[in-house]
N, C-alpha and C positions, 0 to 999 in steps of 0.2 A: 504493500499500499503505499510505503513513503516514496518509493521509486515513481510510481504513478502520480503523485503529488507534485514531485520535482519535475517531471514532464509537463503536466498541467499547467505549472508556475511559468515554466519557459515559453510555452504556447502562448499564455496571456500577455507575458512580456513583448513578445514578438507582434500581437495583433495592437497593443498599446503604441508601440513604437511606431507600426505603420499608420495609425489613426493619428499619430502626432506629427507624422510629417507634412501633409496636405495644410494641417493648421500652421505650421510653421512659416511653410512657404506663403500662405496667405497673410501672415503677419509681417513678412519680410517684404511681400507687395505693397501692404497698408504701408509699411515705415516710409517707402519712397515716396509715397503719397506728400507732398507739402502741405503743412497746417494751414496756411496763409496763402490764398491766391495771389497773383501777380499784380503788382500796382497798376490801377485804371489808367487811362490816359484823360488828362482833364483835358477837357473842350474850353474852348474860348468864346466861341460864337455859338449863338442858338441854343443855350443852356436854359434848362427847364427852372421855373422858380422855385424857392424852397418851401412855398405854399403848396404847390401843385405837387411835390413831393411828398409832403405832409399829409396831403388829403389822400393821394393814390395809396400810401402805406396804411393810414387808419382804415380806409375801406377794405384792404384785403384783411387786417388783422382781425377786424370786425367779423367779415363774414367767416374766417376761420371759427369763431369762437372758442379759442384756446387760452385766451387770455383774460385778465382780471384787473380793472383800474388802470388799464393801458393808455400809456401817454407818449405820443411820438413828436418829436421836435425835429427841425433841419434848419442849419445854419451854414451857410456858404457850402451846400453839399455835404456835410457833415450830420447825419442822423443819429440822434440819441432816443434810446427804448429806454422806458422806466414802466414798471408794474409788477405784476407777477403771473409768471407761467405755470401752467398745469405740471409739465415735466421738464425734464433737462432736454428731451428731444425736441419740444415745442419751442423752448429758448433759442436752440441753436438754428432751427426752423425760421424763426424771426430773423436771425441775422442773415442768413443765405438770402431770403426774400429781400431785404433791404438792400443787399449789396447788387442785386438782379436789378433793381431799378436804375433807369438812365440817368446819368449825371449824378450819381451817389458816390461821393469819394472816399467816405470811411463810414465805419458804424460804430456807435459806443454803446454796447448793450449792458444796460443796468438792469435787466430784468430779475427777478429774484423765482426761484422754484418753490411753488407750493409744497410745504412740508406737511401739510396733513393727507390721512390715508385714507383712500376711497374704497371701501373693503368691498362694495360691489364690483368695480372695475377689477379688483385685484382677484376676485373670485372668478370673474368672468376668465382673466386672464389664465388662471391655474388650471381651470375647466379646458379651457382652449388646447394647453399645453398637454393635459391628459389625454384628451381628445385625439391629439397628433399622435401621441405614443401610442395609444390603443390602435390607431387605424394602421400604423407602421408595425405592431404585433400580430395584427390580424393578416395584412400582407404578409410578411414573414412567417406565420405560424405553419403552412404546411412545411418550408424549408427547416424549420426548428424541430418539427415533427419527426422529418426524415432524418436530420442530425442526431436525434437521441436514439431512432432505431439503430442507426449505425454503432453508437456507443454500446449499445444492449448486444448487438451482434458480435462487437470487439470484446465484450466481458465474456460471453459463450465461447468464443473461439478462443480466446488465451485459456480460460480453464481445460477446454477441451485438447488442445495441444499440448497444454503442461501435463495433464495424466497421462497421454499418449505417449508422450515424450519419458516420463517417469517408468511407464511399463514397458517399455522396449529396452529402454538402459538399464532397468532392474534384471531381465533377462540375460543381458551380456556379462553380469557381474562387475560393473563399472564403479569406480568408487561414490560414496553418497556424495560428498563436497563437489565431485567433478558433475554429478546428475544435478545438484542444485544449481551449480552455474548455467548449464544449458539451459534448465527449466526458466530460470530468470531472465536471461538474456533473449531466449525466444518471446518470452511474456512482453519484455519490453519492446522487442521489434514490432511485435503485433499491437501494442499501444499505439506507437508513434504514428504507425500505418492509419489506425482507425483515427485517432486524433486530427491527423492532417485532410484525412477525408472527410470527416465532420465538419471540420472547418471550412473547407472547401464549398461543402453542401450549404451549411448557414449564412456563408458570404460569399454570394456569388462573384463579388470580385476579387477574391483571393484565391489564389492559385499556389499547388505546392512549391514553384520555384521561387515566387514572391516571400512565401512564408520562410522557405531556406535561406534566402538572401537577407532577409530580415535578422533571423538568427544568426548569421555570420557577423552582420554588422553590429550587433548588440553582444556577440559572444565575451569582448572583454568586460562588459559590465555584468554579463552573466556571471563570468567566471569570477570576479572580485565577490559579487553577492552570495554565489553557493560556493565558495572556495572548500569550506568545511565538507560539505556534502559530497562534493566530487573528489574531496581525498578519500572519504571512507568508502566512496562505490569505487574506486581503483583499487584501493585496499582489500575491499572485498573480494573482486574479482582476482586477484592473485592470491588470496587466502583459499578460494574456492578451486581455483586451477590447479595448485600444486603447492599443499602446506603439510607440515607432519602431524597436524591433527585434523580429527573429523567429528562428524555427530556421534556422540557416544562416549568420546574420549572426556577424561580427567586432567584439567590442566591448571596451573597457576601463572597468573600475571599480576604483578603490581600488588601483590598480599590477596588477591582474590583466588580463591581455590574452590572449583566445583566442577560441574560436569556440563560439557557443551551439547546444548540442546537443539539448537537451530542456527545456521550460518547464513544469513541473509546479505544481500549487495551492500547494504548500509551498515548494520550491526550484527552483532553475534550475541545469542541470548545462552547465558551460563547460570545453572542452577547450583546454588551454593550447597556445601554440605548439611546447613541447618534448614535447607528448604527454600531460601530466599532465590528470588529470580533477578540476575544483574543483567541488564543491557549495556553491552560493552561496544564502544564504536570500533569499527574495523581497523581506524588508524592506530587505535593504541594498541591492539593487538599487534600490529604489523610494525611498530616502531620500538617496541618494548620487548624485553626478554620475557619468553613463552615456557615454562617447563611442562612437557608433556608427561603426566604421571602412567598413563597405559599406552604408552608406545610400545611396549613390550609386555607380554602377558604375567610376567614375573618381576617381583622387586625384592631388593635386600633388605632387610630388617636388623638394627642393632639394638642391643641394650647393654646395661654394664650391671654386673653380678657381683656381689663382695662376700668374700668368708673371711675368719679371724686368721690372725698372725698363727694361732696355734695349730691350725688345720694342714693336713697335707696337700698341696698343691695340685699333685699329680692325680690323687684320690677326686678331689673335687672337681677336677676338671673332666673327669669322665664320668662322675654322676650328674653334672649338668649336661654333658653331651646326649647321655641315655634319657635324660627326662626332656630335652629339645627333640630327640628323634622320634619320641613315642607321640608328639603332639599329630592329630589330624592334618592341622592346616598346613604343615610342613610340605612344600612342594619338593621333592628331591634329598633322600636321606644323605647323599652325600656331601650335600651344598652346607650342613651344619659345620660352624668352624666356632671354636672354643680357645681364646687366648688369654694368657696371663697378660694383662694390660700394664699395670702400676702397682706402687706400694702407696697406698693411700694412708691417711692419720690413722684410720682404726681398722684396715682391712686390705687385703690382696684383692685388686678389684681383675675380674674377668671381662673380656668382651666376646659377647656370644651373638652370633651372625646367622641369620639363616634366609631362606626363599619363601616367599608365598605370594598370593595372587597382588596384582597392581593396582586395585581400587583400594580406596581409602578406608572402605569398611572392611575389606579383606586384612588389610594391614591392622586396624585395631582389634579386630576379633583374632587374629593370630598373636599379637602381643599379648593381648589377655592369657590365652591358653598356654603359652610359654612361660609367662611369669608366674602363674598357678603351677605349673607343672615343676618347674624350678623349686620353687619354695616346699611343695610336698617332697620331693626327693631329697632336699638338703635336710629336712627334718627326719625322715625316715633314715638317712645315713647317719644323724647324729652331728652334722656339721652345722657350725655356729655361724648366722649371720649377725655379724656384731653391730651393736649401737656406738655411735660415736664416743669414743673414751678420751678421757682428759687426765693427766698426770701433773700433780702440783708437786714441786718441790721447794722446799724453804731453808735458806741457809742456814738460819737457826733451828736446831734441831727441837730445842724445848716448844716453840710455836707449834711444831706439827705434832709433838705429844701431847700438849693441851688440847688440840683439836682432837685427837683420836681420843682421848679420854672423855670430852664432852659427849662425842657423837656415841661412844660406849655406854656411858650412863643414862644417855637418851634413850636408847635402845632397849638397856634394861627396867627403865622404870616405864617404859610402854604400857607392858601390860597390866601393871598396877595400877595405871589411870583410869 
């Protein structure tokens, strides 16, 4: 679903870009039109009188019924307008009319725009706009219905092709991740074709070549806007194409340990050991170190076991080895290894290593069984697993004797208390 949203967003950006291009050209064309007309040629002979100009303009403005308290004056060909206009457009119209009168040299427009809101006219304007939109919708409704049908067919075709690909590739024993890659790429291709077709049908002026051209022109902006998405997209393709883990594997990455449940083009679903679901971007897995716990069917497990200094090291080693070999979770009896590792503070420590299943549950279950078996075997053989010992040495022997006497007196008086 995330890939489809990316494609839809790209197509909409393309359509908006194409819609903005004519508007930009219109704005540039409008920018070339000068705000003020060229200065008129001033005649010296046969010039109309100021009174005639004033009368002519007053008759025109009165007939238009667009102004309130209008006052028109003319002096030496310079027309001055005072009063109130209904709208800003009517105010500009008054200026254009005055300039169009013969022998008018300049126009000083002091008209004010009426600030009151005409609810009736506003309602009529809204109704007219909605009517235009509704008419345009009715005209294009067959095209929109056809585009919707194309999208529905695209959904059905994408699902059918995906099911067919998975069935065919499963019978050939192909890796699950490679099956997912082919499945998702085929779905993307079908959706691209379906969206382009639906766009051409819904907007007759649009063609696939125009859409691709606009996408090419906007590729830089789209690349910056969807940088992280594209990064995860390509990382997902590389992971699905050839990577050391697949669905069902247990991995660790950046402190996260879990089972890979699904790998998509954009992210990977990892089910943690406690049951939580983590959605990890593919770029995170591609850039950081990933430990695949189940790349092999078996894993080596190690624990440390200590015996007292008074015990026989060789006998203790054999007792521990036999106890580990008796466990059912051990894979391969010959792989059990027991080594005397170090002289610890209170014991001689043995490193015990064996092989078991690679899943985290297999390792925990096997460690529990081995620890219990070693404890039972050492107890039966009479071999001590020591507690930490501390030996205190006093330079003054009298202090040690006094402490020993106090401890002895306390032990002797305890039953009488």
